C-alpha positions as CSV (number, residue, x, y, z in Angstrom):
1,M,0.0,0.0,0.0
2,K,1.4,3.3,-1.0
3,S,1.9,6.0,1.6
4,S,0.1,9.3,1.2
5,P,2.1,12.5,0.5
6,L,1.2,13.7,4.0
7,Q,2.8,10.7,5.6
8,S,6.0,11.2,3.5
9,I,6.3,14.7,4.6
10,K,5.9,13.7,8.3
11,R,8.7,11.0,7.9
12,V,11.0,13.6,6.3
13,S,10.2,16.1,9.0
14,T,11.0,13.5,11.7
15,V,14.3,12.7,10.1
16,I,15.3,16.4,9.9
17,L,14.3,17.0,13.5
18,G,16.3,14.0,14.6
19,V,19.4,15.3,12.7
20,L,19.0,18.8,14.2
21,A,18.7,17.3,17.7
22,M,21.9,15.3,17.2
23,I,23.7,18.4,16.0
24,C,22.6,20.4,19.1
25,V,23.7,17.6,21.4
26,A,27.1,17.4,19.7
27,V,27.6,21.2,19.9
28,L,26.6,21.2,23.6
29,C,29.0,18.4,24.4
30,A,31.8,20.2,22.6
31,F,31.1,23.4,24.5
32,L,31.0,21.6,27.8
33,S,34.2,19.7,27.0
34,L,36.0,22.9,26.1
35,R,34.8,24.6,29.2
36,I,35.9,21.7,31.4
37,A,39.3,21.7,29.6
38,I,39.8,25.4,30.1
39,H,38.7,25.5,33.8
40,G,40.6,22.3,34.4
41,R,43.8,24.3,33.7
42,E,42.9,27.1,36.0
43,V,44.0,27.5,39.6
44,A,43.2,29.9,42.4
45,V,46.1,32.2,43.3
46,P,47.3,31.5,46.8
47,N,47.8,34.1,49.5
48,L,51.5,34.8,49.6
49,A,51.6,37.8,51.9
50,G,53.9,37.3,54.9
51,L,55.6,34.2,53.5
52,S,59.3,34.1,53.1
53,D,60.7,34.2,49.5
54,P,61.4,30.5,49.4
55,D,58.0,29.5,50.8
56,A,56.2,31.8,48.4
57,A,58.2,30.4,45.5
58,T,57.3,26.8,46.6
59,A,53.6,27.7,47.0
60,A,53.4,29.2,43.6
61,K,55.3,26.3,41.9
62,D,53.1,23.7,43.5
63,L,50.2,25.3,41.6
64,G,52.1,25.6,38.3
65,L,52.5,29.4,38.7
66,N,55.6,31.5,38.2
67,L,56.9,34.0,40.8
68,S,58.7,37.3,40.1
69,V,59.9,40.0,42.4
70,E,58.6,43.3,41.0
71,N,59.5,45.8,43.8
72,R,61.3,46.0,47.1
73,F,60.2,48.4,49.9
74,Y,61.1,49.0,53.5
75,S,58.5,47.8,56.1
76,P,58.5,48.1,59.9
77,T,56.0,45.3,60.2
78,V,57.0,42.6,57.6
79,A,60.4,40.9,58.1
80,Q,63.1,41.2,55.5
81,N,62.8,38.9,52.4
82,H,59.1,38.3,53.0
83,V,56.2,39.1,50.8
84,L,54.6,42.5,51.3
85,S,52.0,42.3,48.5
86,Q,51.1,40.4,45.4
87,S,49.4,40.7,42.0
88,P,47.0,39.0,41.1
89,A,45.1,39.1,44.4
90,P,44.7,35.9,46.4
91,G,41.8,33.9,45.2
92,S,41.9,35.1,41.6
93,R,41.6,32.3,39.1
94,V,44.4,32.2,36.5
95,R,45.8,29.6,34.1
96,R,48.7,27.4,35.0
97,G,52.0,29.1,34.0
98,W,50.6,32.6,35.0
99,Q,53.1,35.0,36.5
100,V,52.5,36.2,40.0
101,R,54.3,39.5,40.8
102,I,55.3,40.2,44.4
103,T,56.7,43.1,46.4
104,E,59.4,42.0,48.7
105,S,60.0,43.5,52.2
106,L,63.4,44.9,53.0
107,G,62.5,45.1,56.7
108,P,62.8,48.3,58.7
109,Q,65.1,50.9,57.3
110,R,68.5,50.5,58.9
111,V,70.8,52.2,56.4
112,S,71.4,56.0,56.4
113,V,71.4,57.6,53.0
114,P,74.9,58.9,52.3
115,D,75.8,62.2,50.8
116,V,77.0,61.6,47.2
117,T,76.8,65.1,45.9
118,S,80.0,66.4,44.4
119,Q,80.9,62.8,43.5
120,T,81.1,61.7,39.9
121,E,78.3,59.5,38.8
122,R,80.1,56.1,38.9
123,P,81.7,56.5,42.4
124,A,78.3,57.7,43.7
125,S,76.7,54.6,42.3
126,L,79.2,52.3,43.9
127,I,78.8,54.1,47.3
128,L,75.0,53.5,47.1
129,K,75.4,49.8,46.1
130,R,77.7,49.1,49.0
131,L,74.9,50.2,51.3
132,Q,72.4,48.1,49.4
133,L,70.8,51.2,47.9
134,D,69.7,51.3,44.3
135,V,70.4,54.1,41.9
136,G,67.0,55.4,40.8
137,T,66.3,58.0,38.1
138,V,69.3,59.8,36.8
139,V,68.6,63.2,35.3
140,H,71.3,65.1,33.4
141,L,71.3,68.9,33.5
142,P,73.6,71.3,31.6
143,A,75.7,73.1,34.2
144,P,78.8,75.2,34.3
145,S,80.5,72.6,36.6
146,P,82.5,69.7,35.0
147,A,80.3,67.1,33.4
148,G,79.3,64.0,35.4
149,I,79.2,65.5,38.8
150,V,76.2,64.8,41.1
151,L,74.6,68.1,41.8
152,A,71.7,66.9,44.0
153,Q,70.1,63.7,45.2
154,S,66.7,62.6,46.4
155,P,66.1,61.6,49.1
156,P,68.7,63.9,50.7
157,P,71.5,62.7,52.9
158,N,70.6,61.0,56.3
159,S,66.9,60.8,55.4
160,K,64.8,58.6,57.6
161,G,61.5,56.8,57.0
162,L,62.1,55.9,53.4
163,S,59.6,53.8,51.5
164,G,62.2,52.3,49.1
165,P,66.0,52.0,48.6
166,H,66.0,54.1,45.5
167,V,68.2,57.3,45.3
168,A,67.6,59.6,42.4
169,L,70.5,61.7,41.1
170,L,70.8,65.0,39.3
171,V,74.0,64.9,37.3
172,S,75.8,67.8,35.6
173,D,76.1,67.7,31.8
174,E,78.1,69.8,29.4
175,E,76.5,73.2,28.6
176,A,75.4,73.6,25.1
177,P,77.1,76.6,23.4
178,A,74.8,79.6,23.5
179,A,73.1,80.2,20.1
180,P,74.0,83.6,18.6
181,P,71.1,86.1,18.7
182,A,68.9,85.9,15.6
183,F,66.9,88.6,13.9
184,V,64.3,88.8,11.1
185,M,65.9,90.3,8.0
186,P,64.0,93.6,7.2
187,S,63.2,94.7,3.7
188,I,65.6,97.4,2.6
189,I,64.8,97.4,-1.1
190,G,64.0,100.9,-2.4
191,L,65.9,102.5,0.5
192,T,69.0,104.6,-0.1
193,A,72.2,103.0,1.1
194,G,72.4,105.3,4.1
195,A,68.8,104.7,5.2
196,A,69.3,100.9,4.7
197,S,72.5,101.0,6.9
198,L,70.6,102.9,9.6
199,R,67.7,100.3,9.6
200,L,70.1,97.4,9.8
201,A,72.2,99.1,12.5
202,G,69.2,99.0,14.9
203,A,69.7,95.2,15.0
204,G,73.5,95.3,15.0
205,L,73.6,94.2,11.3
206,H,75.5,95.8,8.5
207,I,75.9,95.5,4.7
208,T,79.0,93.5,4.0
209,S,79.1,93.7,0.2
210,A,77.5,95.9,-2.5
211,Q,77.4,95.8,-6.2
212,T,76.1,97.9,-9.1
213,P,74.3,96.3,-12.1
214,D,77.5,97.0,-14.1
215,Q,79.6,95.1,-11.5
216,L,77.1,92.2,-11.6
217,D,77.8,91.8,-15.3
218,T,81.5,91.6,-14.7
219,A,81.1,89.5,-11.5
220,Q,83.0,92.0,-9.4
221,S,82.0,93.1,-5.9
222,T,83.0,95.9,-3.6
223,E,83.6,94.5,-0.1
224,V,82.4,96.9,2.7
225,T,83.2,96.7,6.4
226,P,81.2,98.5,9.1
227,A,83.9,101.2,9.3
228,V,84.0,101.8,5.5
229,P,81.2,103.7,3.7
230,L,79.4,102.2,0.8
231,P,80.8,103.1,-2.6
232,A,79.9,106.6,-3.6
233,L,77.9,106.6,-6.8
234,T,76.7,109.5,-8.8
235,G,73.0,110.3,-8.8
236,P,70.4,108.7,-6.4
237,V,71.8,105.5,-4.9
238,T,69.0,103.0,-3.9
239,I,68.9,99.3,-3.2
240,T,67.3,97.2,-5.9
241,S,67.9,93.7,-4.4
242,Q,69.1,92.1,-1.1
243,S,70.4,88.8,0.2
244,P,69.1,87.3,2.5
245,P,65.6,88.3,1.4
246,A,63.2,90.0,3.8
247,G,61.8,87.7,6.5
248,H,64.7,85.3,6.7
249,R,66.5,84.5,9.9
250,V,69.9,86.3,10.2
251,T,72.6,86.7,12.8
252,H,75.5,89.0,13.3
253,A,77.8,86.5,11.5
254,D,75.7,86.4,8.3
255,T,76.8,88.4,5.3
256,I,74.3,90.9,3.8
257,H,74.7,91.6,0.1
258,V,72.8,94.3,-1.8
259,T,72.7,95.6,-5.4
260,L,72.6,99.3,-5.8
261,S,71.1,101.4,-8.6
262,N,73.4,103.6,-10.7
């Protein structure tokens, strides 16, 4: 007996629903397996505060964690070479192989900060290291004193109640040569030679060479010093071009060249 079209559709629908159900079950199982695998590699960070360095390292290693000392500070309450604080915080869940950073206690401050000012940088560093102090930030400052001399330190000598063993140094450096004063070149085109000289003299500048159009053709120039007047030319003498041009940066050492009209 042949099945009706409706029965065929029902059978196909049943098969499709079964396949979909199997796919959903497979995806759910894969998700759960992945979640279990991920969380299976996670551990809770132990509380290391107050433990000695070896004990803290053992506690971390037993859980597959790595330990690193990030800072060292003085503490009147935590013994030397014991853990002051940690990151991540105790109880945090991390993967195995995670790095746990700790701050180590140096115990109460027992060392007095020495005076290393007036020392050169290397001897100052050695003095601090002999007292188990660390050289902190070193800043170089141009100064008239010889280069490499400690000008100041922080904390200052004989300081008490320090938080850490770091001593920052301010060290002299060679002074950079002073830059010559600079001016903006004014426009002197159209002025007479005398008026141009007066305008430039206000900034301590002077015309160092001048040429006439005829001299430009023969590539000859008349050199002029501040004490020697410009060449006396017949008729009105005005400036028709200048070098450097107006608006350029000039100093007293720069040469100023002009072309004069006949």
